[in-house]
N, C-alpha and C positions, 0 to 999 in steps of 0.2 A: 601237640598242636593247640590244644585248648589253652595251654600256658602262654603260647605265643599270641593267641587271640586276646587273652585277658590282659597281657602286658601292653599290647597295642591299644586296647580299649581304655586301660588306665591312663595311658599317655594322652589319648584324645580328650578324656574327661578333665585331666589335670591342666592341660594346656588350653582347653576351652575356658576353664575358670581363670587361668592366668591372662588370657586375651581379654576376658570380660573385665578383669581388674584394671588392665592397662587402658581399655576403652573408657572405663569409669574415670580414671585419672585425667585422660585427655578431655573428656566432656566437662569436667569440673575445674578446668584450668583457671577460670576467672571466678570461681565460687569462693566467697569469703568464708574463712574458717575451715576450708577443706584441707585435710592432711593426706599427703600422698600415701597410697596403699600398695603393698606388694603381696604377691601370692607366695607363701612358703611351701615348698615341695619337699617330700621325703620319700626315700626308697621304701618299698614294701618288700621286706625280706620273707623268704619262705624256706624253712628247713624241715625236711622230713625226718623220720626217726633214724637213729644210728649216727655213726661218725665217719663212715666210709665215703670215699669220693663219689661213689654212685648215689649215695643217699642225700647228698647236698644239692639243693636246687640252685638255679642261677638267680632266683628272685621272682617276685610277682609284680614287678612294675613300679609305678610311682603313684603317690596319693597327695592330695592337698592337706597339709597339716594345719593351715590357718591363713587368715588374712591379717598381715601385720601393718600397723601404721608407722610411718616414718616420723614419729613424734619426737620432739626434743624438749624434755621437761625443763631443762635449765633455761633454754631460750624462751620458752613459753612464759616462765616465771619472770624473765627479764622484761618481756612485753607488758605483762600485768603490772609490774613494779613501775615501769616508765609511764604507763597509762595512768596509774594512781597519782603520781607526782604531777603530771601535766593537768589532769582534771582538777586537782586542788587549785593550782595556780590560775588556770583559765577561769574557774568559778570566782576566785578572788578578784581577778581582773574585771569580771562582769559587774560585780557589786561596787568595786572601787570606781569604775566608770560611771555607775549610777550615782554615787556620792558626788563625783565631779560635776555632773550635770545638775544635780539638786542644789549644790552650793553656788554654781555659776550662772544658771539660767536666769535667775531673777535679779542679777546684777546688784546684789546687796551692797557691795563696797562702793559702787558708783552712786547708789541712792544715799548712802551716808555722807559721801563727799558733797553731793548736791545740797543736802540738808545744812551741813555746816557752812557751805559756801553761801547759801541764802541768808543764814544768820549773819555772816560777815558783811554781806551786802546791805542788810538792814541796819547794821551799826553805823553806816555812813549817813543814814537818814532815818532815825528811829521813829519819826512821826509819820512816815509814809505808810498809808494803809495798803496800797498795792504791794509794797515790799513785804509787809507783814503777811499778806495773803499768800504771796509766793513762798515765804518760809513755812507757812502752815501747810501749803500744798506739798512741799518737799518732805515735811514731817509725815504726811499721810502716805506718800510713796515709800518712804523708808520703813514705816510700820508695815505696810503691805508686803514689802520685800522680805522682812523678817518672817511674817506669817506664812507667806508662800514657800519660803525656803524650809521652814520647819515642817510644813505639811508635805513637802516633797520628800524629805528624809523619812517622815512617818510612813508615807506611801511605799517607799523603798523597803522599809522594815517589814511592812505587811506583805509585800510581794515576795520578799525573801522567805517569810514564814510559809507562804503557800508553796513556794518552790521546794523548800526543805521537806515539807510534808509529802509532796509528790515524790521527792527522792526516796523517802522512807518507803512509800508504797511501791515504787519501782523495785527496790531491793527486796521487798516481801514477795513480789511476783516472781523475781528471779530465783529466790529461795524455793518457792513452790515448784518451779520448773525443774530446778536441780534435783529436788527430792524425787520427782517423777522419773528423771533420767537415771538416778541411782536405782530406783525400783526396776527400770527397764534393764539396766546392766546386770542386776541380780538374776533376772529371768532369761537373759540371752546367753547363748553359747559363747564362751570366750574365744577370741580368734576368728569370729565370724564377721561377715560384712556388716551385719546389723550392729554388732558390738562396736565396730569401727565408726559407724554412723553416730551411735550414741556417744561415743567418746569425743567425736568432733563437736557435737551439740554441747556436751559437758564443758569442753574447753571454751567454747564461745560464751556460754553463760558465765563462767568464771572471769573471763575477760571483761564482760559487761559489768559484773559485780565490782571488779577492781577499779572501774572508772567512778564508782559511787563511794567506795571506801576501801581502806587497805584490808586485804584478805589474806589469811594464812590457810593453806590447803594441805591436806594429806590424802593419800589414795590407798585403798586396800587392793588385794590381789585381783578383784573383779573390776577395778577401775572406778569404784564408787568414791566420791569425794566427801570429805568432812571439812567444813569451812568454819573458821573463826573470824570474827570481825574485830578490827582494831589491833591486829598483830597476833603474834604467837600466843600471847597470854590473854587475848581478848575473849569475849563471850562466844560460846559455841552457837552457831547460827543454823547450820545444816549438818545432820549426821544421819546417814542411811536415808530412810524415807520420811524422816521427821525434820520439819523446818520451823524455825522460830518466827517471831514478828518484831519488826523494828518500828518504834514509835518516835514521834517528834513532839517536843513541848518547850515552853520557856520556863526556866526555873524561877525561884523567888526573886533572884537578882535580875531577872529579865534576859539572862543569857540563853543561847540556843543549847538544847540538850537532847541527845538521842538515847534510847534504851532498847535492849533486846530482851524479849520475853519468850521463854521456851520452857515447856513443862510447868507452867504456872509460876516460874521464878523470873524476876526481872533483874537485868544487869545493866549498868551504865555503859554506854558505848562512847568511847572517846576517840573519834577518828583522827588519825594523823595524816591521812591522805585521801584523795578522791573528792568528789563533789561535796559530800557531806562535810568534810573538813573545810572546804571552801566556803560553805554556808556559815560555819562557826566563825571563821575569820571575817567574812563579810559582815556578819551581825555585830561582831565586836567593833569593827571599823565604823559602821553606821551609828552605833551607840556612842562611840567616841566623838564622831563629828557632831552628833546631836547635842552631846554634853558641852562641847566647845561652843556651839552656836547658842545654846541656852545661856551660858555664862556671859557671852558678849551681849546678848539681848537684855538680860537682867541688869547688867552693869550700865548699859546704855540708857535704859528707861529710868533706872534709879538715879543716876547722876544728872541726866538732863532735867528730870523732874525736880531734883533738889535745887539746881540752879534756878529753874523757872520759879519755884515757890519762894525763893529768897529775894526776888526782885519786885518791881512795881510795873503794872501795865500802863497803857496809854491814858487810862483814866485815873492813875495814881493809886489804884487798888493793889493789894498784895496778890502776887501771881498764884495761879492754881496749876495743878499737874497738867503737863502737856500730853502725856501718854497714859493709857490705861492698859492693863494686861488681863488676859482671860485665864483659862485653865492651865496653859503652859506659858513658859517664859517668852516664847516667840509669838504667842497669840496677842499681838499688840494692835491697838487702835488709837486714834487721836481723840483725846477727851475734850480738847479745846475746840470750840466751833467759831468763835469770834476772833478775827485777827487782832483786834484791839487788846485782847487778853494776853498777848505775848508780853512777858515781863522783860523789856529791853533795859529798863533803868534799874539802877541800884536802889537799895532800900531808902536812901536819903537823897537820891537824885531827882531831877525834874523830868519832864516829858521828853526833852532832847538828850537826856543822858543815855549812854549805851554801855555803861560799865558792866551791866549784868551779861550783856552779849559777849563782852571780853572775857568774863568768867566762864562763859560757855565754850569759848575757844580754848581756854586753859584746860577745861575738862576734856576737850577733844584731844589735846596733846597728852594729858596724863592717862586718859582712858585708852588711848591708842586703838579706838574701835575699828578704824579703817585698816590699820596695820595688822591687827589681830585677825580680821576677816580675810585679808589677803594671805596671811600666813596659814590660816586654816585651809584655804583652797590650795595654796602652793604645796603644803605638806602632803596632802592627799595626791596631788598631781605628781610630785616627785616619787612617792611610793608606788604610784600606778605605773610610771615609766619603768621603774626598777622591776616590777612584777612582769611587765610585758617583755622585758629583756630576758628574764628568767624563763618565761613561757616559751620564747623563741628557742632558747637552748634546750629546754626539756622536750620541745616538739622534735628537734633534730635528734635527740637521744632516742626518743620513741620510734622515730622513722628508721633509725639504724637498727633498733631491736627488732622491729617488724621485718626489715629486710633480711636480717640474719636468720630469723625464724623461717621466713619464706624460702631462703636458700637451703635450709636444712630439712624442712618439712613440706615445702610446696612442690608443685608439679613443674618439672622441666620437660618441655616438649621434645627436646632433642633426645633426652634419655628415654622418654616414652616411645619415641619413634624407633630407637634401637631395640627396645624390649618387644615392641610390636612385631618387628621383623623376625626377631629371634624366636619368639613364641609361635609365630605363624609357621616358621620353618619346622619347629618341633612338632607342631600339630599335624602338619602335612606328612612329616616323617612317620609319626605314629599311625596315621591313616594308611601309609604304605605298608607298615608292619602288619596291620590287619589284612590288607589286601594280599600280602605275601603269604600269610597264614592260610588264607582261603585258597589261594592258588596251589599251595603245597598240599593242602588237604584234598583238593580236587584231583591233583596229579596222583595221589595215593589211591584215591577211589577209582580213578581210571585204570590203574594198574591191576586192580582186582576184577 
């Protein structure tokens, strides 16, 4: 009779745990990162000595052998991989959009057109001081547009550096968290509810890491993760309870560079995916746009000044430089303050001569400053639109991967409702077994 009681009691305990697991699943239906759990049950066999039929017991009930996660490593890796690709593209889009606004907000192309237009207007009446003043004013606005555009790109580069540094710090924080989770998994009974919770946290951390850079993961029997950054051959970042440190810097060429330091040894991190890779791409594009702008600015000032200095001003004096430059090619200011100083006439012409302004128009054509400025903006815009298209496709791929993972590992309320009813009936039946054992025992006692 005691066997019947213990069998019933084991059923009550086991199905109470199963009901708790189902309830936990239902309660966490909308919880991000939660993986469906199931209670694994096993028969408790009991064999007394000997091999005769009388010596063989019918068993000792049921026991919980563990709490299993409905995890799908393949689909989880697909989510991480898709997230890595999307994060890189979205970060690139962010900085390419910043380049677009930096190049376009100050209307540099329009300012150059206004400058050459004012010079052409002056050629119709080279003795007109108001026309000269108008040309000088457009020269000032063109110089200011160059300066503002250069500063906007420099500000974008500085902000990218700050964001990249913050990205490295975020990765370090995640590495520290993962090391603590690994420690918890080593101390927790495998197959327990606590182990399942830690595994969920581990997977969430890995997914967050994958948005920052491409990660390669390996798991031991306890579920502890070893992480490499930058692919399968990349630097080891987390192993066991040890986590490295990711740092950001600009190398001697001014390019963005990341490094992983662990155990006193530093390794170069070359991200091919994630936000960090987007920073590398964004920095290269900002530098390329800056170099293109610098070339246009230096060519513009040099060629315009050369034309100005080969002519004669309204007083018949040799022309002086119209523009002056500062520390950078785009740090441009107007050196000429008197409109009479504009050298409209050629070296041998009179005050009504405008041949030098014609030479300026020739430089406008050969230098193609407006066209080059437009091409610089258009090139970035075309690349930006292409990246946005790629981002849309990658977003759809990631959404599909997330849906597939949710279907395999997420909570389905219909299934949970079925399990809830099934385990409730089993719990009630086990309770009846206990009651039957008690009634039978009481009947035996009453017979005595």
